[in-house]
C-alpha positions as CSV (number, residue, x, y, z in Angstrom):
1,M,2.2,-11.1,36.1
2,A,4.4,-9.7,38.9
3,V,8.0,-10.4,38.2
4,R,10.4,-10.8,41.1
5,A,14.2,-11.3,41.4
6,Q,14.9,-14.9,42.5
7,S,17.0,-17.7,41.5
8,D,15.9,-20.6,39.4
9,P,16.3,-24.0,41.2
10,G,17.6,-26.7,39.0
11,S,19.8,-24.3,36.9
12,T,23.1,-22.8,37.0
13,P,24.5,-19.9,35.0
14,L,26.4,-20.6,31.9
15,T,28.4,-18.1,29.5
16,P,27.2,-18.0,26.0
17,H,29.8,-20.7,24.8
18,Q,29.1,-23.2,27.6
19,S,26.7,-26.0,27.7
20,P,26.2,-29.2,29.7
21,D,26.8,-32.4,27.8
22,M,23.6,-34.2,29.3
23,D,20.2,-33.5,28.1
24,T,19.1,-32.6,31.7
25,A,18.8,-29.5,33.7
26,A,22.1,-28.3,35.1
27,P,22.9,-28.7,38.9
28,S,21.2,-26.2,41.4
29,G,22.8,-22.9,41.6
30,T,22.2,-19.3,42.3
31,W,23.3,-15.9,40.9
32,A,23.0,-12.4,42.1
33,A,20.5,-10.2,40.4
34,S,22.4,-7.2,38.8
35,G,19.8,-5.7,36.6
36,P,16.5,-3.9,37.2
37,Q,14.0,-6.2,38.7
38,P,10.5,-4.9,37.7
39,V,7.3,-5.6,39.6
40,T,4.7,-5.1,36.9
41,E,1.5,-6.6,35.4
42,E,3.1,-6.3,31.8
43,A,4.5,-9.5,30.1
44,V,5.2,-9.5,26.5
45,V,5.8,-12.8,24.6
46,Q,7.1,-12.7,21.1
47,I,6.7,-15.9,18.9
48,V,8.7,-16.0,15.6
49,A,9.8,-18.7,13.1
50,H,13.4,-18.0,12.8
51,P,16.4,-16.5,15.0
52,D,16.4,-12.9,13.5
53,D,12.7,-12.6,12.6
54,D,12.4,-10.6,15.8
55,L,15.3,-8.3,15.0
56,F,14.4,-7.6,11.4
57,F,10.5,-7.2,11.7
58,I,9.6,-6.5,15.4
59,N,12.4,-4.3,16.4
60,P,12.6,-1.4,17.4
61,E,9.8,-2.6,19.7
62,V,12.0,-5.4,21.2
63,G,14.6,-2.9,22.2
64,Q,11.9,-0.4,23.5
65,S,10.5,-3.2,25.8
66,L,14.0,-4.2,26.9
67,R,15.2,-0.8,27.7
68,S,12.2,0.1,29.6
69,G,12.6,-2.9,31.9
70,R,9.4,-4.8,30.9
71,P,9.4,-8.5,31.1
72,L,9.9,-10.1,27.6
73,V,10.3,-13.7,26.2
74,T,11.0,-14.5,22.6
75,I,10.1,-17.9,21.4
76,Y,11.8,-19.3,18.2
77,L,10.0,-22.0,16.5
78,T,12.8,-23.3,14.3
79,S,16.5,-23.5,14.5
80,G,17.1,-21.4,11.3
81,E,19.5,-23.9,10.2
82,S,18.9,-23.1,6.4
83,N,21.3,-25.0,4.1
84,G,23.9,-25.1,7.0
85,I,26.3,-22.6,5.3
86,N,27.3,-19.6,7.4
87,G,28.1,-17.0,4.8
88,P,31.4,-15.2,4.3
89,R,32.6,-12.3,6.5
90,Q,31.8,-8.8,5.0
91,G,34.5,-8.0,2.4
92,A,35.6,-11.6,1.8
93,G,37.1,-12.1,-1.8
94,R,35.9,-14.5,-4.5
95,G,38.8,-16.7,-3.8
96,I,37.7,-17.9,-0.3
97,A,36.4,-21.4,-0.3
98,R,32.7,-22.0,0.3
99,P,32.1,-23.2,3.9
100,T,31.1,-26.9,4.4
101,P,27.4,-27.2,5.2
102,D,26.9,-27.8,8.8
103,K,23.3,-27.3,10.1
104,P,24.0,-27.8,13.7
105,R,26.7,-25.4,13.9
106,F,25.0,-22.8,11.8
107,A,22.0,-23.1,14.3
108,K,24.4,-22.6,17.2
109,A,26.0,-19.4,15.4
110,R,22.6,-17.9,15.0
111,Q,21.9,-18.7,18.8
112,N,25.1,-17.0,19.7
113,G,24.3,-13.9,17.7
114,I,20.8,-13.7,19.3
115,R,22.1,-13.9,22.7
116,A,24.7,-11.2,21.9
117,A,22.2,-8.9,20.5
118,Y,19.7,-9.0,23.3
119,A,22.6,-8.7,25.9
120,E,23.9,-5.7,24.3
121,M,20.2,-4.1,24.0
122,V,19.8,-4.6,27.8
123,T,23.4,-4.3,29.2
124,G,25.5,-2.6,26.5
125,Q,27.8,-5.8,26.5
126,P,27.1,-8.5,24.0
127,G,29.2,-10.9,26.0
128,H,27.0,-10.8,29.1
129,P,26.4,-14.3,30.3
130,W,23.3,-16.2,30.0
131,Q,21.8,-19.0,32.2
132,R,20.9,-21.9,29.7
133,T,18.7,-24.8,30.9
134,V,16.4,-27.5,29.5
135,I,12.6,-27.5,29.8
136,A,10.2,-30.1,29.1
137,T,7.5,-28.9,26.7
138,A,3.8,-29.7,26.9
139,G,4.1,-31.4,23.4
140,G,6.4,-34.0,24.9
141,G,9.6,-32.5,23.5
142,R,12.4,-30.5,24.9
143,A,13.3,-26.8,24.5
144,E,16.2,-24.6,25.6
145,L,15.3,-21.7,28.0
146,D,17.9,-18.8,28.2
147,T,17.8,-16.4,31.0
148,L,19.8,-13.3,30.8
149,Q,22.1,-13.4,33.9
150,G,21.0,-10.9,36.5
151,Y,17.9,-10.1,34.4
152,P,15.4,-13.0,35.1
153,H,12.6,-11.2,33.3
154,I,14.4,-11.5,29.9
155,Q,14.3,-15.0,28.4
156,L,14.8,-16.8,25.0
157,V,13.0,-20.1,24.3
158,W,14.5,-22.4,21.5
159,T,11.9,-24.7,20.3
160,L,14.6,-26.3,17.8
161,L,12.3,-27.6,15.0
162,H,13.5,-28.2,11.4
163,E,13.1,-25.1,9.1
164,A,11.9,-25.2,5.5
165,G,15.1,-24.1,4.0
166,S,13.3,-22.3,1.2
167,I,11.1,-19.2,1.1
168,A,8.5,-20.7,-1.2
169,G,9.8,-24.0,-2.6
170,D,8.0,-27.3,-1.9
171,R,9.5,-28.5,1.4
172,P,7.0,-30.9,2.9
173,H,9.2,-31.5,6.2
174,S,8.4,-28.0,7.5
175,L,5.8,-26.0,9.4
176,H,3.9,-25.7,6.0
177,G,3.7,-29.4,5.5
178,L,2.8,-30.2,9.0
179,W,-0.1,-27.5,9.0
180,E,-1.4,-29.1,5.6
181,G,-1.0,-32.5,6.8
182,R,1.5,-33.5,4.2
183,V,3.9,-34.9,7.0
184,G,2.6,-36.5,10.2
185,V,5.4,-35.2,12.2
186,L,8.1,-32.2,12.2
187,G,11.5,-33.4,13.5
188,S,13.9,-31.5,15.5
189,Q,17.1,-29.6,14.3
190,L,19.4,-29.4,17.4
191,A,22.1,-26.8,17.9
192,H,25.7,-28.1,18.1
193,G,26.7,-28.7,21.7
194,G,23.3,-27.4,22.9
195,V,21.8,-28.1,26.3
196,V,19.1,-30.2,24.4
197,T,21.0,-33.3,23.1
198,R,18.1,-35.8,22.3
199,D,16.2,-35.4,19.1
200,F,12.4,-35.5,19.1
201,S,9.4,-34.7,16.8
202,Y,6.0,-33.1,17.0
203,T,2.8,-33.9,15.2
204,K,0.4,-30.8,14.5
205,E,-1.4,-31.5,17.9
206,Q,1.8,-31.7,19.9
207,L,3.1,-28.5,18.5
208,I,0.0,-26.6,19.3
209,R,0.2,-28.0,22.8
210,T,3.7,-27.0,23.0
211,L,2.9,-23.5,22.2
212,V,-0.1,-23.5,24.5
213,G,2.3,-24.6,27.2
214,Y,4.5,-21.6,26.6
215,L,1.5,-19.3,27.0
216,E,0.5,-20.8,30.2
217,R,4.0,-20.7,31.5
218,F,4.6,-17.0,30.6
219,G,1.3,-15.5,30.9
220,P,1.5,-12.8,28.3
221,T,-0.4,-9.7,28.4
222,Q,0.8,-8.9,24.9
223,V,1.7,-11.4,22.3
224,R,3.7,-10.2,19.3
225,M,3.6,-12.6,16.1
226,Q,4.2,-12.6,12.4
227,N,1.8,-12.1,9.7
228,P,-0.3,-15.3,8.9
229,T,-1.8,-13.7,5.8
230,P,1.1,-11.8,4.3
231,G,-0.6,-11.5,0.8
232,R,1.2,-11.1,-2.5
233,L,3.9,-9.0,-4.2
234,D,3.0,-6.4,-6.6
235,R,5.3,-7.3,-9.3
236,N,4.4,-10.8,-9.9
237,L,1.6,-11.7,-7.5
238,K,3.5,-14.4,-5.7
239,C,3.4,-14.9,-1.9
240,S,5.2,-12.1,-0.3
241,D,6.7,-13.8,2.8
242,H,8.6,-16.9,3.8
243,Q,6.5,-19.9,4.3
244,D,7.9,-20.6,7.9
245,H,6.7,-17.0,8.8
246,R,3.2,-17.6,7.4
247,F,2.6,-21.1,8.6
248,G,4.4,-20.7,12.0
249,A,2.0,-17.7,12.6
250,R,-0.9,-19.9,12.0
251,F,0.1,-22.4,14.6
252,V,0.3,-19.3,17.0
253,Q,-3.1,-18.3,16.2
254,Q,-4.4,-21.9,16.8
255,A,-2.5,-21.9,20.2
256,L,-3.9,-18.5,21.1
257,A,-7.4,-19.7,20.4
258,R,-7.0,-22.8,22.6
259,Y,-5.3,-20.8,25.5
260,A,-7.9,-18.2,25.4
261,A,-10.7,-20.7,25.5
262,S,-9.2,-22.7,28.4
263,G,-8.4,-19.4,30.5
264,S,-9.4,-18.7,34.1
265,R,-10.8,-15.6,35.4
266,S,-7.5,-14.9,37.3
267,R,-5.4,-15.1,34.1
268,P,-4.6,-11.7,32.6
269,H,-6.3,-10.6,29.3
270,F,-3.9,-10.4,26.4
271,T,-3.6,-8.4,23.2
272,V,-2.0,-9.5,19.8
273,Q,0.2,-7.5,17.7
274,T,1.1,-8.8,14.1
275,Y,4.1,-7.6,12.2
276,M,4.6,-7.5,8.4
277,G,7.6,-9.5,7.1
278,Y,9.5,-9.4,3.8
279,F,7.3,-7.0,2.3
280,N,8.1,-4.5,4.9
281,G,11.2,-3.7,2.8
282,G,9.4,-2.7,-0.2
283,L,7.3,0.1,1.5
284,P,8.4,3.6,2.7
285,Q,10.8,3.6,5.5
286,T,9.1,4.4,8.8
287,L,12.1,5.1,11.2
288,D,13.9,8.2,11.8
289,P,17.6,8.0,11.1
290,A,18.6,7.4,14.8
291,S,16.2,4.6,15.3
292,G,17.1,3.0,12.0
293,A,20.9,3.1,12.9
294,S,20.2,1.6,16.4
295,K,18.1,-1.2,14.9
296,A,20.9,-1.7,12.2
297,R,23.5,-1.8,15.0
298,T,21.6,-4.6,16.8
299,L,21.5,-6.6,13.4
300,E,25.3,-6.0,13.1
301,T,25.8,-7.5,16.6
302,Y,23.6,-10.6,15.7
303,A,25.6,-10.9,12.5
304,G,28.9,-11.2,14.3
305,G,30.5,-9.7,11.1
306,D,32.6,-7.4,12.8
307,A,33.5,-9.4,15.8
308,P,36.9,-11.1,16.2
309,H,36.7,-14.8,15.4
310,D,36.8,-16.0,18.9
311,A,34.8,-13.1,20.4
312,C,32.2,-15.7,21.8
313,K,34.9,-18.4,22.0
314,D,33.0,-20.8,19.9
315,A,34.3,-22.4,16.8
316,A,30.7,-22.7,15.4
317,G,30.8,-18.9,14.8
318,C,29.5,-15.8,16.8
319,G,26.5,-14.9,14.6
320,D,24.8,-15.2,11.3
321,L,27.4,-14.1,8.7
322,K,24.8,-14.1,5.8
323,V,23.4,-11.2,7.4
324,A,26.9,-9.5,7.8
325,A,27.7,-10.3,4.2
326,S,24.3,-8.9,2.8
327,P,22.6,-6.4,5.2
328,K,19.1,-5.3,4.4
329,P,18.8,-1.6,5.1
330,R,15.2,-1.4,4.1
331,W,14.3,-4.0,6.7
332,S,16.6,-2.5,9.3
333,H,15.2,1.1,9.0
334,S,11.4,0.2,9.0
335,I,8.6,-1.6,10.8
336,H,5.0,-2.0,9.7
337,H,2.2,-3.5,11.9
338,A,-0.2,-5.7,9.8
339,G,-3.9,-5.5,10.3
340,E,-4.3,-2.8,12.9
341,S,-3.8,0.8,11.9
342,S,-6.7,2.8,13.3
343,A,-6.9,5.4,16.1
344,D,-10.7,5.4,15.9
345,W,-11.8,3.1,18.7
346,L,-13.3,5.6,21.1
347,L,-16.7,7.2,20.8
348,A,-18.3,10.0,22.7
349,G,-22.0,10.2,23.1
350,T,-24.2,13.3,23.1
351,D,-24.5,13.0,26.9
352,D,-20.5,13.0,27.2
353,S,-20.7,9.2,27.8
354,L,-17.6,7.2,26.6
355,R,-17.3,3.9,24.8
356,A,-14.0,2.3,24.0
357,F,-13.6,-0.9,21.8
358,A,-10.6,-3.1,21.4
359,V,-9.7,-6.9,21.0
360,L,-8.8,-8.9,24.2
361,D,-8.2,-12.7,24.0
362,G,-9.4,-12.7,20.4
363,R,-12.8,-11.3,21.3
364,I,-14.3,-7.6,21.0
365,A,-14.0,-5.9,24.3
366,H,-16.0,-3.0,25.3
367,W,-15.5,-0.3,28.0
368,H,-18.4,2.3,29.0
369,R,-18.2,5.4,31.1
370,P,-21.5,7.1,31.9
371,G,-22.1,10.7,30.8
372,G,-23.3,13.7,32.8
373,S,-21.8,17.2,33.5
374,G,-19.6,18.9,35.8
375,A,-19.0,17.0,39.1
376,R,-21.2,14.1,38.0
377,W,-19.0,13.6,34.9
378,K,-15.9,13.8,37.1
379,A,-17.2,11.2,39.5
380,G,-18.2,8.7,36.7
381,R,-16.6,5.4,36.7
382,W,-15.7,3.1,33.7
383,T,-17.1,-0.5,33.7
384,G,-15.6,-3.3,31.7
385,P,-14.1,-4.8,29.7
386,V,-17.0,-6.7,28.7
387,L,-16.0,-9.4,26.0
388,Q,-18.4,-10.6,23.3
389,P,-18.7,-14.3,22.8
390,E,-17.4,-14.5,19.3
391,T,-13.8,-15.6,19.1
392,G,-11.1,-15.2,16.6
393,I,-11.4,-11.6,16.2
394,D,-8.3,-9.9,14.6
395,T,-6.7,-6.9,16.2
396,G,-8.2,-3.6,15.3
397,V,-11.8,-2.8,15.3
398,R,-13.6,0.2,14.3
399,P,-16.9,1.4,15.9
400,V,-19.4,3.8,14.2
401,P,-22.5,5.6,15.8
402,L,-25.7,4.9,14.0
403,P,-28.5,7.7,13.7
404,D,-30.9,5.9,16.2
405,G,-28.3,6.1,18.8
406,R,-26.9,2.4,18.5
407,I,-23.4,1.6,17.9
408,A,-21.9,-0.8,15.4
409,V,-18.4,-2.3,15.6
410,F,-16.6,-3.7,12.5
411,G,-13.6,-5.8,12.3
412,T,-12.3,-9.1,10.7
413,R,-12.3,-12.5,12.0
414,T,-10.0,-15.5,11.4
415,L,-11.8,-18.9,11.1
416,L,-9.5,-21.9,11.8
417,G,-11.9,-24.8,11.4
418,N,-11.0,-28.4,11.6
419,H,-9.0,-28.8,8.5
420,P,-6.3,-26.6,6.7
421,A,-8.9,-25.7,3.9
422,D,-11.2,-24.3,6.6
423,Y,-8.8,-21.4,7.3
424,R,-10.0,-18.1,6.1
425,K,-10.8,-14.4,7.1
426,E,-14.0,-12.5,7.0
427,V,-15.4,-9.2,7.6
428,G,-18.2,-8.6,10.0
429,F,-19.8,-6.6,12.6
430,I,-21.9,-6.5,15.7
431,V,-24.6,-4.0,16.6
432,Q,-26.3,-2.9,19.8
433,Q,-29.8,-4.3,20.1
434,A,-30.9,-0.8,21.4
435,P,-29.1,2.3,22.4
436,G,-27.1,1.6,25.4
437,K,-27.9,-1.9,25.5
438,A,-26.0,-5.3,24.9
439,F,-24.7,-6.0,21.4
440,G,-26.3,-8.7,19.4
441,P,-24.1,-11.6,17.6
442,W,-21.5,-11.3,14.9
443,Q,-23.0,-10.6,11.5
444,S,-20.7,-11.9,8.7
445,L,-20.1,-10.0,5.5
446,G,-17.9,-12.5,4.0
447,S,-14.8,-11.6,2.1
448,P,-13.9,-10.7,-1.6
449,E,-11.1,-13.5,-1.1
450,L,-13.3,-16.6,-1.6
451,S,-10.6,-19.1,-2.8
452,D,-7.3,-17.1,-2.9
453,E,-4.5,-19.5,-2.1
454,V,-1.8,-17.1,-3.3
455,G,-3.1,-14.1,-1.5
456,T,-3.6,-16.3,1.6
457,H,-7.0,-14.3,2.5
458,D,-5.0,-11.0,2.8
459,I,-7.5,-8.5,3.5
460,S,-7.2,-5.1,5.4
461,A,-9.3,-3.9,8.4
462,P,-12.5,-2.5,7.2
463,A,-13.4,1.1,6.9
464,P,-17.1,1.5,7.7
465,V,-19.1,4.7,7.0
466,V,-22.9,5.4,8.0
467,H,-25.2,7.3,5.8
468,D,-27.9,9.7,6.7
469,D,-30.6,7.0,6.1
470,G,-28.8,4.6,8.6
471,T,-27.5,2.2,5.9
472,M,-23.8,1.5,6.2
473,S,-21.0,0.8,3.6
474,V,-17.7,-0.9,4.3
475,F,-14.4,-0.6,2.4
476,L,-11.3,-2.8,2.5
477,R,-8.1,-3.5,0.6
478,E,-8.1,-7.0,-0.9
479,S,-5.1,-9.2,-1.8
480,S,-4.6,-7.8,-5.3
481,H,-4.0,-4.3,-3.4
482,R,-7.1,-2.8,-5.0
483,L,-10.1,-1.3,-2.9
484,A,-13.4,-3.3,-2.5
485,A,-16.8,-2.3,-1.0
486,R,-19.9,-3.8,0.2
487,V,-23.1,-1.6,0.7
488,Q,-26.1,-2.2,2.9
489,Q,-29.5,-1.5,1.1
490,A,-32.5,0.1,2.8
491,D,-34.2,-3.3,3.4
492,G,-31.0,-4.2,5.4
493,T,-29.5,-6.6,2.9
494,W,-26.1,-6.2,1.7
495,T,-24.8,-6.1,-2.0
496,P,-22.1,-8.3,-3.2
497,W,-18.5,-7.2,-2.9
498,R,-17.6,-4.8,-5.7
499,G,-14.0,-4.0,-6.9
500,L,-13.3,-0.3,-6.9
501,G,-9.8,-0.3,-8.5
502,G,-6.6,1.3,-7.4
503,D,-3.1,-0.2,-7.8
504,A,-0.5,-1.0,-5.0
505,V,-2.8,0.0,-2.0
506,H,-1.1,-1.4,1.0
507,G,-2.4,0.9,3.7
508,D,-5.8,0.2,5.6
509,P,-8.4,2.4,4.2
510,V,-10.2,5.2,6.1
511,A,-13.5,6.7,5.5
512,V,-15.5,9.7,6.6
513,R,-18.6,11.8,5.6
514,D,-18.0,15.4,5.1
515,R,-20.3,18.3,6.1
516,A,-22.4,17.6,2.8
517,G,-22.9,14.1,3.5
518,R,-20.4,13.0,0.9
519,V,-18.4,9.8,1.6
520,C,-14.7,10.3,1.2
521,V,-12.4,7.1,1.4
522,L,-8.5,7.3,1.4
523,A,-5.8,4.6,1.1
524,A,-2.1,4.9,0.8
525,T,0.2,3.4,-1.7
526,P,4.0,3.4,-1.4
527,H,3.9,6.5,-3.5
528,S,1.0,8.6,-2.6
529,V,-2.6,8.5,-1.2
530,L,-5.6,7.6,-3.4
531,A,-9.3,8.8,-2.7
532,W,-12.7,7.6,-3.6
533,T,-15.9,9.6,-3.2
534,Q,-19.6,9.0,-3.1
535,D,-22.0,11.8,-3.3
536,R,-24.9,10.0,-1.6
537,P,-26.2,6.4,-1.1
538,G,-27.0,4.4,-4.2
539,V,-24.8,6.3,-6.6
540,P,-21.6,5.0,-7.9
541,V,-18.5,5.5,-6.1
542,S,-15.9,7.7,-7.9
543,G,-12.2,6.7,-8.0
544,P,-9.5,6.3,-7.5
545,L,-8.7,9.9,-7.5
546,A,-5.3,11.6,-7.0
547,T,-4.9,13.6,-3.8
548,G,-1.6,15.1,-4.7
549,L,-0.2,14.0,-1.4
550,P,3.3,12.5,-1.2
551,A,4.4,9.1,0.0
552,T,3.5,8.4,3.6
553,T,4.2,5.5,6.0
554,L,0.6,4.2,5.3
555,P,-1.5,4.6,8.3
556,L,-3.8,7.4,7.9
557,T,-6.5,9.3,10.1
558,L,-9.3,11.2,8.6
559,R,-11.6,13.9,10.0
560,A,-14.3,15.9,8.5
561,E,-13.4,19.6,8.6
562,G,-15.4,22.5,7.0
563,D,-16.2,21.8,3.3
564,G,-13.4,19.2,3.1
565,V,-11.5,16.5,5.1
566,R,-8.5,16.7,7.0
567,V,-5.9,13.7,6.8
568,F,-3.1,13.0,9.4
569,Y,-0.2,10.9,8.4
570,R,3.6,10.5,9.0
571,A,6.4,11.3,6.8
572,P,8.8,8.6,5.8
573,N,12.3,8.4,7.2
574,S,11.4,10.8,10.1
575,G,8.1,9.9,11.5
576,N,7.1,13.6,11.6
577,V,3.4,14.1,11.8
578,C,1.8,16.0,8.9
579,A,-1.6,17.1,8.2
580,A,-3.4,18.0,4.8
581,L,-6.8,19.5,4.2
582,L,-8.4,18.0,1.1
583,D,-11.2,19.5,-1.1
584,A,-13.0,16.5,-2.5
585,D,-14.5,18.7,-5.2
586,R,-11.0,19.2,-6.6
587,L,-9.5,15.8,-6.6
588,T,-8.7,14.7,-10.1
589,P,-8.7,11.1,-11.6
590,S,-5.6,9.0,-10.8
591,A,-3.9,7.8,-14.1
592,A,-4.4,4.1,-14.4
593,G,-5.2,4.2,-10.6
594,T,-1.6,3.9,-9.8
595,G,-1.4,6.6,-7.1
596,R,1.9,7.8,-8.8
597,V,1.9,11.7,-8.8
598,R,4.2,13.9,-10.6
599,R,6.7,16.0,-8.5
600,S,4.8,19.1,-9.1
601,S,1.5,17.6,-8.0
602,A,2.5,17.9,-4.2
603,A,1.4,21.6,-4.7
604,H,-2.0,20.5,-6.0
605,A,-4.8,23.1,-5.5
606,S,-6.7,20.6,-3.5
607,T,-4.2,20.1,-0.8
608,T,-2.8,22.2,2.1
609,V,0.0,20.5,4.0
610,A,1.2,21.4,7.6
611,E,4.3,19.9,9.1
612,L,3.5,19.2,12.8
613,G,6.8,17.8,13.9
614,G,6.8,15.1,16.5
615,A,9.2,12.8,18.5
616,G,9.8,10.2,15.6
617,G,7.9,7.0,15.9
618,Y,5.5,5.3,13.5
619,G,1.8,4.1,13.4
620,P,-1.2,6.1,13.1
621,V,-2.0,9.5,14.7
622,S,-4.8,10.2,17.0
623,A,-6.5,13.5,16.5
624,A,-9.8,15.1,18.0
625,S,-10.8,18.7,18.0
626,D,-12.5,20.5,20.7
627,D,-15.2,23.3,20.2
628,T,-12.4,26.1,20.2
629,G,-10.6,24.5,17.1
630,R,-7.8,23.2,18.9
631,V,-6.8,19.7,18.1
632,L,-5.3,17.2,20.6
633,L,-2.9,15.0,18.7
634,A,-1.3,11.8,20.3
635,A,1.1,9.4,18.7
636,R,3.7,6.7,19.3
637,T,7.3,8.1,19.6
638,A,10.7,6.8,18.7
639,T,11.3,5.6,22.2
640,G,7.9,3.7,22.1
641,D,5.9,5.8,24.4
642,V,3.0,8.1,23.6
643,A,3.4,11.8,23.0
644,T,0.8,14.5,22.9
645,A,0.5,17.9,21.4
646,W,-2.2,20.7,21.0
647,S,-2.3,22.1,17.4
648,T,-4.5,24.8,15.7
649,P,-4.9,23.9,12.1
650,G,-4.3,26.7,9.6
651,T,-2.8,29.1,12.1
652,A,0.4,27.6,13.5
653,R,3.6,29.0,12.0
654,K,5.7,26.2,13.7
655,A,5.3,22.7,14.8
656,P,3.6,22.4,18.2
657,Q,5.1,21.3,21.3
658,W,5.2,17.4,21.8
659,N,5.2,16.0,25.5
660,H,6.2,12.4,26.2
661,T,3.8,10.5,28.5
662,G,6.2,7.6,29.2
663,V,3.5,5.1,28.9
664,L,4.2,2.2,26.2
665,P,0.9,1.4,24.3
666,A,-0.4,-1.7,22.7
667,G,-1.4,-0.5,19.4
668,A,-2.5,3.1,18.6
669,P,-4.0,5.7,21.0
670,S,-7.4,7.1,20.3
671,S,-9.1,10.4,21.2
672,A,-12.7,11.6,21.3
673,V,-14.2,15.0,21.8
674,L,-16.9,15.6,24.4
675,T,-19.8,17.8,23.7
676,S,-19.0,19.9,26.7
677,G,-15.7,21.1,25.0
678,G,-13.2,18.8,26.6
679,V,-11.2,16.0,25.0
680,V,-10.5,12.6,26.3
681,L,-7.5,10.4,25.2
682,T,-7.3,6.7,25.7
683,M,-4.6,3.8,25.2
684,L,-4.4,0.3,25.9
685,G,-1.4,-0.6,27.8
686,L,1.1,-3.6,27.4
687,D,-0.7,-4.8,30.5
688,S,-3.9,-5.0,28.5
689,R,-5.7,-2.5,30.5
690,L,-7.4,0.7,29.3
691,Y,-5.9,4.0,30.3
692,W,-7.4,7.4,30.0
693,T,-6.8,11.0,30.5
694,H,-8.7,14.1,29.6
695,A,-8.3,17.9,29.1
696,Q,-10.4,20.9,29.3
697,R,-11.4,22.9,26.2
698,G,-8.9,25.4,24.4
699,G,-5.7,23.2,24.8
700,G,-5.7,22.5,28.5
701,R,-3.3,20.4,30.3
702,L,-3.9,16.7,30.3
703,A,-4.8,15.1,33.6
704,P,-2.7,12.4,34.9
705,W,-3.1,9.1,33.2
706,Q,-5.4,6.6,35.0
707,P,-5.7,2.9,34.4
708,V,-9.4,1.6,34.2
709,K,-9.7,-1.1,36.9
710,P,-11.5,-4.1,35.4
711,T,-15.0,-4.6,36.7
712,K,-16.4,-8.0,38.2
713,A,-18.7,-8.3,35.3
714,G,-15.9,-7.6,32.9
715,R,-15.6,-11.1,31.7
716,S,-18.6,-12.5,29.7
717,K,-18.9,-16.1,29.1
718,A,-18.5,-17.5,25.6
C-alpha cells in the first residue's frame, strides 16, 4: 500500500488533551507534514486487547517499525478501564487515600499514555500532538482514529469496548462471554472527554465485521496479534494469559479468515505474527541490555509515573500509574513469538532448484526457482507464490524432502467452525502428488489435545523427520509442556499420538537425522535443552536426555554434522548466537525429565560450545554449510533487520564479523545449500514478498537482495 503525505479532509489537528464535544468528525483542516513520508508496499497492523499490550508483548518490534519509517496502525479492542482506579505514583506512601474508581477517566489516562509513548518513539517528544477524529465502523458503531501530526502513516484506533476486568474470573460481559454466546452484545466503554460520545454495542457478528472493516481500510501486509491459544502455567496448570488477550485474538482470527476469503487479486498478501503474553515473563529474557532499557523507557513514558501532574494538561492523568507503581522488568526485557520459530522453510534440490514455503493469507504459499548450472542457474526466475486451497493455516510451516523426490510440508491449522466449541487446532501436512508436481490436499493428523479447555489447544509447530524407508514421524510440544509424537507406518497409516515425557518444554521441537540414520529431537525448557533419540524406525524413542546445554531463548536450529548434530541458539540477556556440537551416544538421562542441569554439566563431554557473537536480537538462527565447511548464519538483530556472518565451526578463535542488511523480516530468515557449492538465503519481508540473495562457495560475498516479483499464476483459487 503506497503511503503519501496528504491532509485528511473532515478532520483537524488536536493536541493530546483536546477533543471536540460532539460525536462527529471535526471541521475540515490541514496540517503540514513534518516527518518522513514513506512510499512503500509495507503496511503493519497490530490488533491487541488492551492499551499497553503492544508495549509489553510486541515491542521492541513496535519501535523498530516506527523508527524505520514503516506505516503502522495499532488497534485496541477494549478501553482497558479495569476497575477504574489509576494506581498511586511510584514511591507513594501507605497513608495516601485510595483513588475513587472512575472507568472513563482511567481509560482516558491510558490513551494519553499510549499517545505519549508512540510520539516519543517517533519524534523523541512525548507531547507531540495527535489529530483525533471519529470513524464509523463496519459493525455499526464508532471508533476513535488518532493520527500522529506530521506522520500520517502512524495511527491508533480505539474500538472502545468494555474489558473483562479480571484475568480469569467469570465475567460474562466481556470478549470471552461474547465469543461463547453467554451475552448477546458487548457494550462500549467510552473515555472521558473523548471524541466518541455516544454509547454503542456489538453482537459477535458486528464485532467481526468491525475488524474486517479495519483490515479493508488499512490493507495490511503484516498483522501482529496476541496468542489465541496461550496454554497453561507450569506451577498449577491454569490458563497462562488474560481472557481478553485469548478471546480478542480469536475474534481477530475469525476476521482474518473472512478478510482473506473476500480478498481481490489486487489486494496485497498478508503474513501473521503471534506474540506470547503473560507467560513471556516466566521465560529466559531475550533482549540485550540496551534493547531492554529502551523498551522499559517506552513503558515508563506510557505509565506517566515520572511526568509532572499536568504534563499532558489532563486531570484524568497522563498515563497508567499502575504500571509506574509496579513495573514488570521480565516483560520489558523480553519478547517471544508464539507458534513460529523455524528457519527451515527453504529446500534445495539435487539439480540446484529452490523451493520456499511460508504462510500468506492463512494458506500455505510456495515459490519455486528452477535448477541448472552456471549462466542457466543465474538466469533462472522464481515463480509464485502459489497458494494452497486450505485455509486457517498457522504461521510457521516446515517442508521435508522425501526419498522419492517429492516434498511434504507440515504445519498446524486452526479450525474455527460455526460454534465456539468447534474451535480447535490440528497438525497436518500436504505432499506432492509426484516430484515437481502440484501438492495434494491437506491430510490431518489431529492433535493430542482433544478436549483441553484449560490448555486451549496449545500445541507447538510440528517437527517432522523422514526415515530411510520413506515413512515419517512428527514431534510436537503439547499443552502440558511435554513432547508427543505420531509415527507413519510402512502401510501409510499413522499410530496414535504418544507422550514422550519431558517437563517445562516451551520451545518448538526440532528434529534431524544424523549420518547414521538416527533421529535426534531437541526442545528447550527455561533451564536447558532436552533431547530424544531413535536409532531406527519402529524402535522406541529414548528420552528425555540431558544435553548439558545452558538456558537458551528457546528457538533452536539443528543440523547434522559428522557423527553428531550441531545446534544453534541464542544466549539469554544478550541475543548472542551460540553453537554446540552434540554427540548423541554420550547424552544422559534427564533426572525426572526436568531438563534442569547442574552448573558443572555445562562442561558435559557431549557438548562443545562456540560463542559466535551477533548484533543482539532474538528468534531462530538460520544456518547452512557449503561444501568447504563454511557456514552462512543469518539472524534478526537488535534493530530488527537481518544480519549475516560466515563461520567455520571448530576453527574460529573469535566471533565472526556480522553484517547488517537493513531489511526487516516477517519471521525468521532461511538458508539452503546448493549442490554446486553456493548458499542461498531467503527472507519474507514485511511487504509479504519473498526476498533472496546468494553467495559463492567458501564464504563469498552475498549478492544484493532481490525481491521476487509475484507471477500471474501466483494466486490459486480456494
